[in-house]
N, C-alpha and C positions, 0 to 999 in steps of 0.2 A: 674442463672440468664440467661434469655432467649438470644439467638444470634440473636436475630430480623431478618429483612429482609435482610440476609446477601447473596447478590447476587455475583456470580462470573461473573468478570466483563473482558472486554478488555482494556488492559491497553493504555494510551495516550501517547506512547513511543515518546521522542523527540530525543533519542541517544542511541545506544546500542552499548559496547565495547566487544571484546573477548580477554581474557588474562587469567593469571594464576588467583587463588582465589583472589579477593578483600576484605581486610580485614580493610582498612580505607579510608575514602571518605571525601573532604572538597568541598564546592563551592568557588569560588573567590567571594569577596563581590561584585565588579564592572562588571570585564570583565566575558565573555562566557566560563569561564574554569571549570573544574572540577579536582580535584587532587586524583589519587587513589594510595594506597600503596598496594603493591602485596605479597603475600604468599613467592613469589620465592625472595623477596629483592629489587625488582625495586619499584620505585616511578615513576608514569606514571602522566603527566600534558597535559590533553586532553582540545581541544576546541570544547565542545558538539554541538556548532552551526553548525559548518561545519564538524565535525567528525574525526579530524585529532589530532594525538599526536603532541603535540608542543614539549614536551622536555621529556628527561627521566633522573632521578637520581639514580646512581646504587654505593653507598659507603657502605651501610649497609650488614651485614653477617647475612642471615638468614631471616624470614619474618619480614615485617614492617607492625605492627598492626594499628598505629595511624598517624594521619596526620591532619594539620591545616595551613589555611592562615592567616597573620598579615592583619589586618583590611586595613591600610594604607600603609605601607611599602612593596617592593617587597620580602618578606620573606615567607618561610615554614618551619614549624618545622614537624621532623618526630621521631618516637620512635620505636625501633625493639625489636627481640628477642636477640641483640648483647649486650643488656643493654645500649646503647646508644641513646641518645637525640641528634639528628644533627638540626643545623638551616641553611638553604639554602638562597642564594640570587638567585632568578630565572632570574634576568636580567642579573648578571654576570654568572649564570648557573654554581655555585659552592656551596659546601658547606663551610660555613663562620668558623663554630667552632662546636665542638661536647660538652655536658655537660656528666660528669660521675658521677657517684654515687648510681644509683640504682643496686642492687644486684642480680636483675631477669629479665625476659622477661618484656617489657613495653608495657602496654596495650592501653592505649590513651595518647595524648598530646595535649595542647589547650592554645593558647593565651588568654591573658585577654581581655574581649571585650571591654575595655577602655584602649588600649595599650599605647597611647601617655602619659596617667598619669602613669599608672602602666606597666612598661616594665617586665610582667610575664608570665611564662610558667608555666602550671600545667601538671603533670604527674602523671599516676597510673600504678602500677607496681605487678608482681606477688611476689615480696618482702615483700607484706602486707603493704607498705606504699604509700603516696601519697607526692610527693614532689614539692615545688614552689621555682622556679628559677628566677633570675634576669636576663635576658638575654643582657642587657646592660653591668653588670659588670660581666656577665658570671660565677654567684655563684649559690648556693644553699641558701635559704633565709629560708626556713624552710620544717621540715619534718614531716609528719603528721601520727602518729602511732596510734593503736586502732582497726583496722580490724585485723581479725587473720586466714585468708586465703587470696589468690589471690585477688588484687583489681582490678577488671574487667573494671571499667570506671570511669573517674571524670570529672566534668565540672562546670565552673563558673557559677553564676547566671547572666543573662543578665545586671542587674541594681544594685543589692544590695552586700554588703559584705558577701556573701555566696557561698559555695562550696557543692556540693553533690558527693556523690562517692556509687558504688555498688560493693558488694564482695561475693565472693563464701562462706562467711561465714553467708550467707542467710540474711544480714542485708543490709540497706541504710544507711548512715551516712550524716548529714547534718552539715557542720563546719563553724564557725563563724570567719571571716578573720579580723573583725575590729581593732583588737590588732595589728596585722602585718601592717595592712593600717597605722595606727597612728604612728607606730613606722617608717615606711618606709618615711611617709609625713614630719618627722622631728619632730615629739614629744618627740622623743628620746633625743633631745637636750636639752629639760627642765628637765630631770632627772638628779639628781644629781651623780647618778653613773655613768654618760655618760663619765666622765672623767678618767675611770678607766684603768689600764695599760694594754700595749699589751699582756701581759702574761696572763691576768685575761680574756680578751676577746678571747684568743685563746682557754683558758680552756672552756669558753661558748660555743664557736663553737663546740668543740669535744663534750660536753655535748649535744647540740643540735643535733648532728650526730648519738648519741647513743640512747638518750631517746625522742627526739622530744622537741618542745619549747611550751611554753604557749601562744604564739603570735596568734595561731589558735586553738582554742577550739571546741570540738564537742557541738553541739546546741542539735540535736534529735539524735536517732538511732530508726530507723523505721523497726519493726519486723513484719514480717506477711507472708513472702513467706516460703514454705517448702522446697525448694532446694536454690541453690547458684543462686545470682542475678547476671544478666550478665551486666544490663544497667539501668542508672536511669538519669533523665533530668528534669530542671524545666520548668515551663509554662513562655512563654515570659512576659507575664505581670501579670497574677492571681497568688494568693499564693497555686499554686499547683505543685504537683510532680506525675510523672509516673516512673514505673519501670517494668522491663522484667525481667524473671527468668527462669530457668529450671525445675519450676513446671508448665511450659506450660501457666502461667497465667501473664497478664498486671494488674497492680496494680494502683490505683489514690490514692495520698494522700493530705492532705489537711495540711497547716502550719497557726499557728498563731503567735503571738510574743512568747508564752511561750511553746507551744507544737505542735506536729503535729500526725494526726492520719489518718487511713484507711478510705477511702471514698467509693470505690467500687473495684471490680474484673471483668476484662474483661476476660472471657473464650472462646476459640473457637480455639485457635493454638492446634496442635496435637504433638507437638515436642517442644523442648528448644526455648524460645522466645531470639532471640540473640540481638536486638535493638529495641528502640521504641523512639518517639518524637512527641512533640505537633506540629500541623501544625501551621505556623507562623501567616496565615490569617483567618483560620476557625477554630470553636469549634471541632476540630477532634483531635485524637491520632491515629498515624500510627506506626505499629509495624510490624516485620517481624522474620522469624523464621528458624530453621532447617529444618521445615515441607515443605519447598519449597514454601512458601505463603507470601505475605504481605498483611495485613489485616488494614482495616480502622475502626475507632470506633467512634461513635457520643459521645462527651463528656457530654453534657447535659443528653441526653438520656440513657448513657452508654449502647448503644449496639453496636454490630459489624454492619457496614452497607455496606461493599464492601470488596471482597477478590479477589486479583491478584495470579494467581499460575503459576509456571515454571514446567516444565517437569522433569528436571534432576538436578537441581541446588539448594542447600541449600542456603539461604541468612545469610549474616553476619553483614551487617552495612547499616545504613541509615543516609542521610544527607538533610538538607532543605536549600533552598538559602534564605538570608534574606530579600530579597527586591522582588523577583519573585516568582510566582506560580509554584515553580519546586522543586522536591525530586529526589534524587539519591540512589540507593540500589545495594550493592555489593554482588556478590553471586560467587559460584564455579569457574564460567567459565568467568567472566567479571563483568560488571556493567551495568545499565541503568538509564537514566535520563528521568524522566516521570512527568506527571501532572495527578491530580485527576479529573480535569474538563477543557473544552476549554473556552477560554479567551475572545472569539469574541464575542461582543453583538448582541443580536438579532435585527436586523433591515429591514425595507422595506420603499420604496420611495412611498410616498403619491401622491397626485396630485402635480402641479407646486410649487415648494420651499416648500415641505413638507416632512418630515422624520419622520416615526415611530420608536420607538425602546423602547426596556425594559431594566428598571434598578431596579435590586432588583426585587421585586414582582409587580412592576408598569409599566403600558403600557403609554408612553408617546409621544405627538406629539411635534416635534421640525419644528417650522416656520421659516423659512429661510428669509421670506419676511420682517419680524418684527424685529426692531432694528438692530444693526452692526452684532451681532453674532448670532440672531435669538432668538426666546424665545421657553422655554418648557412647555407644558400645558399637565396635566395629563390627561389622557382618562380612565382608569380604572385600578382597582387591579385584579391581577391574584390570582385565589385561588390555593390552593396547593392540587393536586389530586392524592392518590397512595402514598404507604408507603416512597418510595425513595424520593418524593418532600419534605417530612418534614425535610430533612438535608440539609443545605447548604453545597456548597464546593465539592460536589461529582458527579456534572454532572446532576442536576436535574432543573437547569435553562432552560428556553425557549432556543431553538437554531435557528429556522428559523421563519421569519415573513412573511406572504404574504400579500399585500393590492390589493382591488378588484379595479383595474384601469377603469374597464368595468362598473362601478356602478357609475353614477353621483349623484343619488339621497340620498344615505346613506353611511355610511363608514361600510366595511366589513373587517376584518382581520382574518387570520388564524396564530395561535399560534401554533408551533410544538416543542415538546422536546423529549428527549429520555428516558422519565422516562416509566418505566414498558414496555422497549422493544420498546417504539415509540408511541407518541399519538398526537391527535390535539385538538385545542379548537377554535370553531367560535366566534368571537366578532363582535356585531353588534352595531353601535352607530350613532348618527345624526351629519352630517357634519356642521350644522349652529351652534349647540349649542354643542361645543365637552364636555362639561363636564355634559351634559343632560343624559336621560336615557341611559342605556348602557344592552343590552342584552348580557348574556354569558351561559354557562352551556351545550352547543351544543358541545358533545364531542364525539371522537371516537378514535380507534387505526389506526396509519399508519406507513409507513416505510419512513423515511426522510422528507423533506419539502412537504406540500401540495399546490396545485397550483390553482388560479381562472381561469375557462375556458371562463365565460362570465358574463353577468351581474346577473345573478342568479344562476350559476353552479360553483362547484369548483370540484376538482380531486384529489384523495389519491391514494396510492400504498397499496395495501393490504399486510399485513406483511407475512402471510401464503402463499396464492395462487399466490402472485406476480401480480395480477390482478390490474387494472386501474378501481378504483371505481368511478363514477361520481354521484356527490350529489347535492341536492338543498340547498337553505338557511335555509330550516327548517331540516338539516341534514338528509333527507330522499334519501336513494340510488334510484337513477333513471336508472342507467344502469351499467352495468360491461363490461368491453373490454378486451380481451386477447391481452396482448403487442406483437409487431410483432417478438420479439426475447426473448429469455428466459433470465434467470439471470438479470432483470432489476432490480436496487437496488436503484434509486432514481428519481424523477420528478422534473422538473423545467420548469419555465415560457417559452412558446413557442415564446413570442415576439408578438402575435397577437391573437384575441380572436378564441377559438375552437382549438389550437394547444399547444403542450407540447413537452418540450425536455426530452427524457429519456436517463438515464444514464446507460450503460450496460458495465462493465469492464472497457476497455481502449476506448470505444466511446461515442459518444454523437448522438442521432438519433433524428430527427425531425419528429414528428408524428401528423397527424390530425386525432383527435377522431372521428368525425362524419363518414368520408369517410372510416377511418381506413387505410389511405395511409400512407407510409414513404415517406416524402417530401425530405429528404437529412440526410446525415449521414457525421460523420467526426471523425479521429482519435484524442483522447486527453487523455494522460495518467493521473491518479489520479486526476480527475475533482473534484473541491472543490465547487465552485460556477460559475453562470453564470449572466452576465452583458448585458443587451441590451443598444445600443445607444439610445438616447433620440428620434431620429427619426426613430427608430426601422430599420434601413437600414443594421446594423453591431449587431454581438454579439461577445462580448469578453468571451471565456470559460478559467476561471482561474483554472489553476492546481498547483499541490502543488509545483513544480519546473518550472513551465512556463505558457505562455499566447498563446492562440490560437486564432485568431481572423477570423470571416467567416463573409460572407455575411447573408441576412436574410432566403437565401435558403441552408444554412450551406456549401457554397463553400468556401474552406480555401482561406484566403487573405494572411495571413503571421502566422507564428509560432516562438515564441522566448523561449529561456530557460533560467534559472537563477540557480547559485550554492547554492543560500539560499532560504528558504521557502517563499512563496508569501503568504501575509496575506490577503489583499483585493484590490480592484480595483474599478475604476468608470470612466465614459466618462466625458469629457468636455463639459459643456453645456453654454460656454460664448457665449452672443448673437451676437457679432461681432469678426471679426479676421478670420473666417473661420476655426476654431479649432473644434466646436460642431460636436460632432459623428465622429472625424476625429482622435482626440487625446484621447488616454486611458492611464490615470495613473494608476499606481499601488505601493503598499507598501510592503516591505520585513521587517525582523525583525528592519533593522537600517535603510533603506534606502525609499526616494520617487523616483520612477523611470517612465520613459514614454515609450509608444510603439506605433509606428505608423501603419497603415494598410500595409505601404509600407515594413515593417518589420525592420525600423529604431528603436533603441532602445537608451536610454541614462539615467544618473543617474542625479537628480534634486536637491536633497539634503539630509542631514544625518537625521536620528532620534533618540533621546536620549531613547525612550521606543517606543514599537510597537503601532501604530495607524491604524484605520481601515478607509479608504478613502470612503467617502458618495457622494461628490460633488466636482466639480472643475469648478470655475468659474474666468477666467482672472488669476490674480497672487494669488488667494487664494484657499487653499484646506480645505474643510470643512470634518472633522473627527468624529469618535468616539474614545475614548481611552478605555482601559479595563475595567475601573470603569463605563462606558457607560455614559461618561461625554462629551458634544460636544465641540469640540475644532475646532479653526481655525488657520490654519498654512501658512505663506507666502511662495509662491515657485516663481520660475523664470522659465517660458516654453519659453524663447525667442529661445533657440537652438531647442526645437522641432517645435516651429512655423516656425523658418527658414527652418528646413528639410523640412517640409510640404509645404511651398511656393514653394521651390525647386521643390519639386515631383511634384506640379500642376501647374509647368510652371509660376508661377506669378513671373515675373522678376523684375517687378516694385517694388512690395513689398519685393523681396529679396534685391535689391540695396538699398532700403531705411533702410533695417535692417543693411545690410553692414556699412552705413554712420551713423546710429544713435544708434545703441545699442552694449553693450560691447561684442558682440562676437568676441572671439579669441581664440588663443590656437592651439596647433599642430593637436589637434583631429580634430577640424572643418575644417583644412587645408587638413589633410588627407583625411577626408570624401568627401570633395568638390572633391579633386583630383581622389579619387576611384570611385565617382559618374560621373566622366567626366565633371566638371566644374571648370577647373584650372583658366580659366579667372575670375570667380568670387573670386576663392581664391586669386588671385593676389592682390586683392583690399584690403585685410586683412594684408598682409605681407609687413613689413618693413626690414626684415633683409635679407641682400643681398643673402647669399647663397639659402635660401628658395626661394627668389624673383626668382632667376636665374634659379631652378629647375621648378618652376611654369611656368615662361615665355617660355622656351622650350617646357614644355609639352603643351601650348596653342599656340605655333609657334609665340610668339610675340617678333620678334628678336630685337627691339627697346629698349623692356624692359630688355631682356636678355643681351644686350651690356651694358646698364646702370649699370646693377648688376655687369657684369665682372668688368667693370672700379672701380666700389667700391669695388669690392673684391679686385683688383690689388692694391688699395690704402691701403687696409687693410693688403696687403703683404700676402693675402691668396690665390692670384690667381696662380694656378699653370698651369702646360701645358693642364690638362684634361680640365679645365674650358673653355678654348680657343679653346680646338681641339672639345668638344662639341658642342659649340657655330659655330664653322667651318662647322662641319657635318650637323647640322639643315639648316645652311643658303646654303649649298650646295644643300640640299634636296628642298630648296625653290628656288632654282636658282638664290640667290642673291650674285653674283661673288664679289662684293666689299667688303662685310664682310668676305666671304671666304678667300679673298686675305689678309684682316688684321688679320685673325685669323692665317692664316699659316706663316705670317710676324712675329707676336707676338710669335708663337711657334717655330719659326726659321725650319719651314718643308720646307727646300728648293726643295727637290724632289717634292713635290706636288704642291709648289708654281709653278716651271718650267711647270711642266704638266698643270696647270690651265691658265698660259701664252699662250702655245701652243693651247689648246680648245678655248681659248677667241682670239686668233690670235694677240697677242700683241708681235710682235718679238721685238720691241724696248725695253720691260723690260726683255724679254729673253737674250738679249745682256748683260742687267746689271747683270743678273744671273750669266752668263758665265763668267763675270770680277769677281763678288762675289767669285765664287769658283776657279778662280785663284788667288785671294788673300787669300783665306783659304786654297791654296795647296790641294784643293780636286779633285784627279785625276779623279775618277768615274763622279763626278758632272760635271767637264769640258767635260767628254766625252758625257755624257747624253746631257748637253746643246748643245754641237756642233753639236750631232747626231739631237736634235729636229729643230735646226736653219738651219741644211742642210749645214753646214760649212765643207767641206773635207779638207782644209788647216788646219784647227784649230785640226780635228781628227787626222790628220796624225802627227802633232807636238804633241799631247796629247799621242799618241801610241808609236812615238819615244822617249820622255821625259820618259815614264814609263817603258823602256827597251825592248819592245814588238816589234822589228826591223822586224821581218817577216811579221807581221800584219801591219805595219806601210808602209812597200815596196807594198804589196798588195793593200793597201787602196790608194796609191799615184798612182799606175799603173792603177786601175779601173777608177780613177777619172781624168787620162791623166795629173797628174801633174809630167811631164817627168824629171824637174830639182831634184825635190825632189826625185824622184824614183830612180835617179843615184846616188845622195849622199848617199841614205841609202844603195844601193847595194854595194858602196864601204865599207860603215860601216860593213854591214855583212860579207863580204869577209875578212875585217880585222880580225874580230873575228872568222874568220875560218868558216864560216856558209855555209850551203850549199843552194847557190844562184838559182841555176837551178832549185831544187824542188819547190823553193817557187815562181819562176818565171812561173813555168810549172801550178802551181795551180792558180796563177793569171789569166793566159790566160784561163785556163779552166772556170773560175769564169765569165770572161768578156764574154766568147762564149755562157754561159747558156742563156735561153730565158726568165728566171723568172724575169720580169718586175714589179712586184707587189709590190715592195717596201719593201720586208718582209726580203731582205739580210743585214745582221748586217752591214757589211763594207760598204754598199751603204747609 
């Protein structure tokens, strides 16, 4: 059988891990997780969206070959070379229990696809048996014997009472589990033998262990492979089977009620085929092999259509996501999560309120102006040209659309795809009668998107010489232009006629074709798409992990980055509110976010599934989903509009939004503080602690005092609150508030000094009395010093036992009576009065009258 147009393709890798050899893989049914079981005994739980290990489970001894997620409980089942099946709870992060019974390596394990009704686990082992387990009762339900070599894999049918198994005995077996289901569902209660004694039932269990039971019977044995069969699987909906074997072949089988037969053989692998599966959404079989390749086969045509190769790693296992277009493959040094084709629908903005997009093989016009959500009008059917385009699901769909904005008289659309290395098709149609005559068939090869330059010209990038080729609407080449730099790999719209944006590695270059001038250049890594604002004044360059916003000459306004891939973006086109061409909305896998030219960003809402933003008007975001269906979702851009009004100094609008919208929260308050608008933030906040901080930041002493009193009532006001208020009041020269703060914090020293510099001797005397009452010697002395009260100072020094100092002080200030009394006291204590008197005379004789002497 011919291999067909089997092209070696570059893989759309979403995530890649490096680890020991991966032997088992399973996608979580809902979360963006993939579980990988490794040859070194570790089970890794990865988040493939951000590329991090969430958890590791390490209890198996030796390789773990099989792993599976429960559909709705937080459970993982694993089976390994230690003959053990383990059930783990990934929320509790531990092994719940171990199922023992197999006598050799366990190859695969799987939960039943309807686990709420059938709490079953299916396992396949090198002991030549399959086993069915009840994980609620933690017991073996049935042992399926019949294979006479290692059983390499076993899996349940998605909806019927069937099991398929593959073995190195060169056969694939299909088993019927109807009997077991009936028995488990309670049909056994009708059985007169059901009341048999406990000894009999024990004997039956022993018999089941030794010889298997007749609850599960072999329905078909499929023979046709010349070597051991490594894998077999059911088609999700059709009565088909696929098997992969060491004879390097993938075989397709069909089943009826009574028999099964071989339909075809897919040849192309150069070594043992280790695994195969039916693609969940397309008519494809994917297989991988020890020949280091993954191959994609068209089931209806039965030919190979794509090959992905790795340099040094053999592939062992494949897994497909239930709901998304994602596959995973395990190899010698880790695993990859990948897609067979991009899922972004090709689309382009037409005239006002119009969007052109492709769904399936049809070109549609979506008119937003008609009805509430808009109306779809079919324009043209796109013909399939080239071998690759005959198969759906492998990247043959159109990738880019370009609409000719420069031509008001008729509609021109360029449809570009990656088929055969890159190609374009020019479609022309009447704007007044959209279902009228359509001309197509003008085709050619190109690299990446094609761009309209003017009313009757468009540009494509030549695949081989990387030249810019200018063509007219008859598809005739009129000019070839050498790009200003080498390695250009894509053209984008330049925002005005005669201009194009060139992508070269991590740069975008604005180029004028006629004059061959470079008008601007900007750095932007991994550019995905270019979105011009409606008025043409700004451009958003959407990258894989960021957005760069620039003006029309490519001068950068801001650059933001995200840690999740950015899927799409659009400018706001609201007729009022000042957001048009100033608010850029973009979507990631699970969020709608915004970005302003000032560099401010924020999250608007979450998404259940990725959507591609096309147009934003007020509180509505018009999108396309992955099935290219028009969707309208509600968004709340209040926060973005608020930040925009603030940046544009529209304070009336700001205060209106403060009073009338539901803007609140710490992030807005922090944002306003950060941007230097604490007085605006003050309007938001009622909580006293935050109000106090904001009031201090904008110097509003009254508000700060209110907040401080409120905190005092809540018994939360400490010294530091009043201390901070005092400092701010001091900075502003408001000594009444400073005085109150010092009084509340009982900061007597500072209070005394405040009275000194404000000249309030009356209150200084009060401070002196307070320090006497508190027996504060130092405080008394300081206050006496500040008041210039010598008598008080002498008595303080005397009371504190500093008699020589008291004597000198009394002598200096002419208090002879006091001096005489203290002199006697010194002599009584056998002190040297002469030396003290000499020092006092020397001080008196000194001419330093600057007031700096302590005792004065």
